[in-house]
C-alpha positions in Angstrom: -12.7 -45.9 -17.2 -9.3 -45.9 -15.4 -7.5 -49.2 -15.0 -5.9 -50.4 -11.8 -2.5 -49.0 -12.7 -3.8 -45.5 -13.3 -5.8 -45.6 -10.1 -2.6 -46.5 -8.2 -0.8 -43.6 -9.8 -3.6 -41.3 -8.8 -3.5 -42.6 -5.2 0.3 -42.1 -5.0 0.1 -38.6 -6.4 -2.7 -37.6 -4.0 -0.8 -39.1 -1.1 2.4 -37.1 -2.0 0.3 -33.9 -2.1 -1.3 -34.6 1.3 2.1 -35.4 2.9 3.4 -32.0 1.8 0.5 -29.9 3.1 -1.2 -29.4 6.4 -4.2 -27.3 5.1 -6.9 -29.2 3.2 -10.6 -28.4 2.7 -12.9 -31.2 1.7 -15.8 -30.1 -0.4 -19.0 -31.4 -1.9 -20.4 -30.3 -5.1 -23.4 -31.2 -7.2 -24.6 -29.9 -10.5 -21.8 -27.3 -11.0 -21.8 -26.0 -14.6 -18.5 -25.9 -16.5 -18.5 -22.1 -16.1 -19.0 -22.4 -12.3 -16.2 -25.1 -12.1 -13.9 -22.8 -14.0 -14.6 -19.9 -11.7 -14.0 -22.1 -8.7 -10.7 -23.3 -10.0 -9.7 -19.7 -10.8 -10.7 -18.5 -7.3 -8.7 -21.2 -5.6 -5.6 -20.4 -7.8 -5.9 -16.7 -6.9 -6.0 -17.7 -3.2 -2.7 -19.7 -3.6 -4.3 -23.1 -3.5 -4.8 -26.2 -5.7 -7.9 -28.1 -6.4 -8.8 -31.7 -7.4 -11.9 -33.8 -7.8 -11.2 -37.1 -6.1 -12.8 -40.5 -5.8 -13.8 -41.1 -2.2 -12.1 -44.5 -1.9 -8.8 -43.1 -3.3 -8.9 -40.1 -1.0 -9.5 -42.4 2.0 -6.7 -44.7 1.1 -4.3 -41.9 0.3 -4.9 -40.3 3.7 -4.3 -43.5 5.8 -1.8 -42.8 8.5 -1.8 -39.0 7.9 -3.4 -36.3 9.9 -5.9 -35.9 7.1 -7.4 -39.3 7.6 -10.2 -38.1 9.9 -11.4 -35.7 7.2 -11.0 -37.9 4.2 -12.2 -41.2 5.5 -15.7 -42.6 4.7 -16.7 -39.8 2.3 -20.0 -39.9 0.5 -21.2 -38.1 -2.6 -19.2 -36.1 -5.1 -16.0 -34.9 -3.4 -13.3 -32.4 -4.2 -10.4 -31.2 -2.2 -8.7 -27.8 -2.1 -5.3 -27.4 -0.4 -2.7 -24.9 0.1 0.9 -24.8 1.5 0.4 -21.1 2.2 -2.1 -19.1 4.2 -5.2 -21.3 5.0 -7.2 -18.2 5.9 -7.0 -16.8 2.4 -8.2 -20.1 0.9 -11.0 -20.5 3.5 -12.2 -17.0 2.7 -12.1 -17.6 -1.1 -14.0 -21.0 -0.7 -16.5 -19.5 1.7 -17.3 -16.6 -0.6 -17.6 -19.0 -3.5 -20.0 -21.3 -1.4 -22.2 -18.3 -0.7 -22.5 -17.5 -4.4 -23.0 -21.1 -5.4 -25.1 -23.0 -2.8 -24.4 -26.4 -4.5 -20.8 -26.1 -3.3 -20.5 -27.2 0.3 -17.9 -28.0 2.9 -17.6 -31.5 4.3 -14.5 -31.1 6.6 -11.1 -29.6 6.7 -7.6 -30.0 8.0 -5.8 -26.8 9.2 -2.2 -27.0 10.3 -2.5 -30.8 10.6 -5.7 -30.7 12.7 -9.1 -31.9 11.5 -11.8 -29.2 11.7 -15.5 -29.1 11.1 -17.6 -26.9 8.9 -18.2 -24.3 11.7 -14.4 -24.0 12.2 -13.9 -23.4 8.5 -16.4 -20.6 8.6 -14.7 -19.1 11.7 -11.4 -19.3 9.9 -12.8 -17.4 7.0 -13.8 -14.5 9.2 -10.2 -14.1 10.6 -7.9 -11.5 9.2 -5.2 -12.8 6.9 -1.6 -13.2 8.0 -0.6 -10.0 6.3 -3.3 -8.0 8.2 -2.2 -9.5 11.5 1.4 -8.6 10.8 0.4 -5.1 9.9 -1.6 -4.7 13.1 1.3 -6.2 15.2 3.8 -3.8 13.6 1.5 -0.9 14.2 1.2 -1.8 17.9 4.9 -2.2 18.2 5.6 1.1 16.4 2.9 3.2 18.1 4.8 3.8 21.5 7.9 4.9 19.6 5.9 7.3 17.5 4.3 8.8 20.7 7.7 9.2 22.3 9.1 11.0 19.3 6.0 13.3 19.2 6.4 14.1 22.9 10.1 14.8 22.6 9.4 17.1 19.6 6.7 18.8 21.5 8.9 19.7 24.4 11.5 21.3 22.1 8.8 23.1 20.2 7.2 24.4 23.4 10.5 25.7 24.7 11.1 27.5 21.4 7.6 29.1 21.5 8.2 30.3 25.1 11.6 31.9 24.2 10.1 33.5 21.1 7.2 35.0 23.1 9.7 36.2 25.7 11.8 38.0 23.0 8.7 39.5 21.4 7.5 40.9 24.7 11.0 42.1 25.7 10.9 39.8 28.7 14.5 38.8 28.1 17.2 41.3 28.2 20.1 41.2 25.9 
Protein backbone atom coordinates (compact mmCIF):
# COMPACT_ATOMS: atom_id res chain seq x y z
CA UNK A 1 0.00 0.00 0.00
CA UNK A 2 1.29 3.44 -0.90
CA UNK A 3 2.13 5.89 1.82
CA UNK A 4 1.03 9.50 1.91
CA UNK A 5 4.26 10.76 0.31
CA UNK A 6 3.95 8.39 -2.67
CA UNK A 7 0.31 9.37 -3.18
CA UNK A 8 1.34 13.03 -3.19
CA UNK A 9 3.97 12.30 -5.86
CA UNK A 10 1.38 10.44 -7.95
CA UNK A 11 -1.01 13.39 -7.63
CA UNK A 12 1.65 15.90 -8.70
CA UNK A 13 2.76 13.76 -11.65
CA UNK A 14 -0.82 13.32 -12.87
CA UNK A 15 -1.53 17.04 -12.49
CA UNK A 16 1.58 17.86 -14.53
CA UNK A 17 0.41 15.53 -17.32
CA UNK A 18 -3.10 17.00 -17.27
CA UNK A 19 -1.77 20.56 -17.45
CA UNK A 20 0.19 19.68 -20.60
CA UNK A 21 -2.60 18.03 -22.56
CA UNK A 22 -6.08 19.01 -23.64
CA UNK A 23 -7.17 15.57 -24.86
CA UNK A 24 -8.06 12.99 -22.20
CA UNK A 25 -10.35 9.97 -22.34
CA UNK A 26 -11.63 8.59 -19.03
CA UNK A 27 -12.31 4.88 -19.16
CA UNK A 28 -13.76 2.15 -17.03
CA UNK A 29 -12.50 -1.39 -17.09
CA UNK A 30 -13.34 -4.53 -15.24
CA UNK A 31 -11.89 -8.00 -15.42
CA UNK A 32 -9.32 -7.26 -18.11
CA UNK A 33 -6.78 -10.02 -18.40
CA UNK A 34 -3.06 -9.25 -18.47
CA UNK A 35 -3.01 -9.99 -22.21
CA UNK A 36 -5.96 -7.63 -22.81
CA UNK A 37 -4.30 -4.90 -20.74
CA UNK A 38 -1.06 -5.34 -22.68
CA UNK A 39 -2.95 -5.09 -25.97
CA UNK A 40 -4.75 -1.95 -24.75
CA UNK A 41 -1.49 -0.25 -23.79
CA UNK A 42 0.06 -1.23 -27.12
CA UNK A 43 -2.94 0.12 -29.04
CA UNK A 44 -2.77 3.43 -27.19
CA UNK A 45 0.98 3.78 -27.78
CA UNK A 46 0.51 3.12 -31.50
CA UNK A 47 -2.12 5.89 -31.60
CA UNK A 48 0.35 8.32 -30.02
CA UNK A 49 -1.15 8.33 -26.55
CA UNK A 50 -0.30 7.48 -22.97
CA UNK A 51 -2.28 5.40 -20.49
CA UNK A 52 -2.50 5.17 -16.74
CA UNK A 53 -4.73 3.46 -14.21
CA UNK A 54 -5.69 6.05 -11.59
CA UNK A 55 -7.28 6.21 -8.20
CA UNK A 56 -10.52 8.14 -8.43
CA UNK A 57 -9.71 10.50 -5.53
CA UNK A 58 -6.25 11.30 -6.91
CA UNK A 59 -7.69 11.98 -10.38
CA UNK A 60 -10.31 14.28 -8.89
CA UNK A 61 -7.78 16.23 -6.85
CA UNK A 62 -5.26 16.42 -9.72
CA UNK A 63 -7.88 17.96 -12.02
CA UNK A 64 -9.08 20.68 -9.63
CA UNK A 65 -9.06 24.03 -11.38
CA UNK A 66 -8.29 22.51 -14.78
CA UNK A 67 -10.64 22.03 -17.76
CA UNK A 68 -10.48 18.29 -17.01
CA UNK A 69 -12.25 18.70 -13.67
CA UNK A 70 -15.72 18.00 -15.09
CA UNK A 71 -14.61 14.65 -16.48
CA UNK A 72 -12.46 13.50 -13.56
CA UNK A 73 -14.56 14.58 -10.61
CA UNK A 74 -16.70 12.11 -8.62
CA UNK A 75 -15.55 8.98 -10.48
CA UNK A 76 -16.77 5.55 -9.43
CA UNK A 77 -15.41 2.08 -10.12
CA UNK A 78 -12.13 1.14 -11.74
CA UNK A 79 -10.81 4.06 -13.75
CA UNK A 80 -8.04 4.64 -16.24
CA UNK A 81 -7.18 7.58 -18.40
CA UNK A 82 -5.69 7.76 -21.87
CA UNK A 83 -4.33 11.05 -23.14
CA UNK A 84 -2.55 12.47 -26.11
CA UNK A 85 -0.87 15.71 -27.03
CA UNK A 86 -1.37 14.85 -30.69
CA UNK A 87 -4.44 13.97 -32.73
CA UNK A 88 -7.41 13.13 -30.47
CA UNK A 89 -9.24 11.48 -33.38
CA UNK A 90 -6.56 8.79 -33.76
CA UNK A 91 -6.71 7.95 -30.05
CA UNK A 92 -10.53 7.98 -30.02
CA UNK A 93 -10.57 5.60 -33.00
CA UNK A 94 -8.10 3.24 -31.34
CA UNK A 95 -9.99 3.22 -28.03
CA UNK A 96 -13.38 2.78 -29.71
CA UNK A 97 -12.11 -0.16 -31.75
CA UNK A 98 -10.62 -1.70 -28.62
CA UNK A 99 -13.90 -1.17 -26.71
CA UNK A 100 -15.83 -3.00 -29.46
CA UNK A 101 -13.47 -5.97 -29.19
CA UNK A 102 -13.47 -5.92 -25.35
CA UNK A 103 -16.89 -5.04 -23.92
CA UNK A 104 -15.53 -4.79 -20.35
CA UNK A 105 -13.66 -1.63 -21.43
CA UNK A 106 -16.00 1.38 -21.43
CA UNK A 107 -15.87 5.14 -21.75
CA UNK A 108 -16.89 7.36 -18.85
CA UNK A 109 -16.13 10.82 -20.26
CA UNK A 110 -13.51 12.76 -22.12
CA UNK A 111 -11.87 16.11 -22.64
CA UNK A 112 -11.12 17.17 -26.20
CA UNK A 113 -9.27 20.41 -26.89
CA UNK A 114 -10.01 21.50 -23.32
CA UNK A 115 -13.77 20.81 -23.44
CA UNK A 116 -15.54 18.05 -21.52
CA UNK A 117 -17.38 15.64 -23.84
CA UNK A 118 -19.71 12.73 -23.19
CA UNK A 119 -19.55 9.15 -24.48
CA UNK A 120 -21.66 9.93 -27.56
CA UNK A 121 -19.28 12.72 -28.57
CA UNK A 122 -16.31 10.36 -28.18
CA UNK A 123 -17.99 7.88 -30.55
CA UNK A 124 -18.73 10.72 -32.99
CA UNK A 125 -15.11 11.81 -32.79
CA UNK A 126 -13.98 8.27 -33.59
CA UNK A 127 -15.95 8.31 -36.85
CA UNK A 128 -14.28 11.50 -38.08
CA UNK A 129 -11.39 11.34 -40.53
CA UNK A 130 -7.93 11.93 -39.07
CA UNK A 131 -6.10 15.24 -39.50
CA UNK A 132 -3.96 13.74 -42.25
CA UNK A 133 -7.05 12.66 -44.20
CA UNK A 134 -8.61 16.10 -43.82
CA UNK A 135 -5.40 17.79 -44.98
CA UNK A 136 -5.21 15.47 -48.00
CA UNK A 137 -8.82 16.25 -48.97
CA UNK A 138 -8.25 19.97 -48.51
CA UNK A 139 -5.13 19.90 -50.67
CA UNK A 140 -7.02 17.97 -53.34
CA UNK A 141 -9.79 20.57 -53.36
CA UNK A 142 -7.28 23.39 -53.60
CA UNK A 143 -5.29 21.64 -56.33
CA UNK A 144 -8.25 20.43 -58.45
CA UNK A 145 -9.09 23.79 -60.15
CA UNK A 146 -5.44 24.27 -61.14
CA UNK A 147 -5.34 20.78 -62.65
CA UNK A 148 -8.52 21.48 -64.63
CA UNK A 149 -7.08 24.77 -65.93
CA UNK A 150 -3.88 23.08 -67.09
CA UNK A 151 -5.87 20.30 -68.76
CA UNK A 152 -8.06 22.84 -70.57
CA UNK A 153 -5.04 24.87 -71.69
CA UNK A 154 -3.30 21.74 -72.97
CA UNK A 155 -6.51 20.70 -74.72
CA UNK A 156 -6.72 23.95 -76.71
CA UNK A 157 -3.15 23.60 -77.97
CA UNK A 158 -3.69 19.94 -78.79
CA UNK A 159 -6.93 20.71 -80.66
CA UNK A 160 -5.23 23.44 -82.73
CA UNK A 161 -2.42 21.03 -83.62
CA UNK A 162 -4.93 18.36 -84.67
CA UNK A 163 -6.82 20.83 -86.92
CA UNK A 164 -3.59 22.00 -88.59
CA UNK A 165 -2.46 18.41 -89.08
CA UNK A 166 -5.78 17.44 -90.68
CA UNK A 167 -5.62 20.50 -92.92
CA UNK A 168 -2.14 19.57 -94.12
CA UNK A 169 -3.18 15.96 -94.74
CA UNK A 170 -6.20 17.05 -96.76
CA UNK A 171 -4.21 19.68 -98.64
CA UNK A 172 -6.49 22.42 -97.30
CA UNK A 173 -3.51 24.65 -96.62
CA UNK A 174 -1.38 25.77 -99.49
CA UNK A 175 2.29 26.13 -99.13
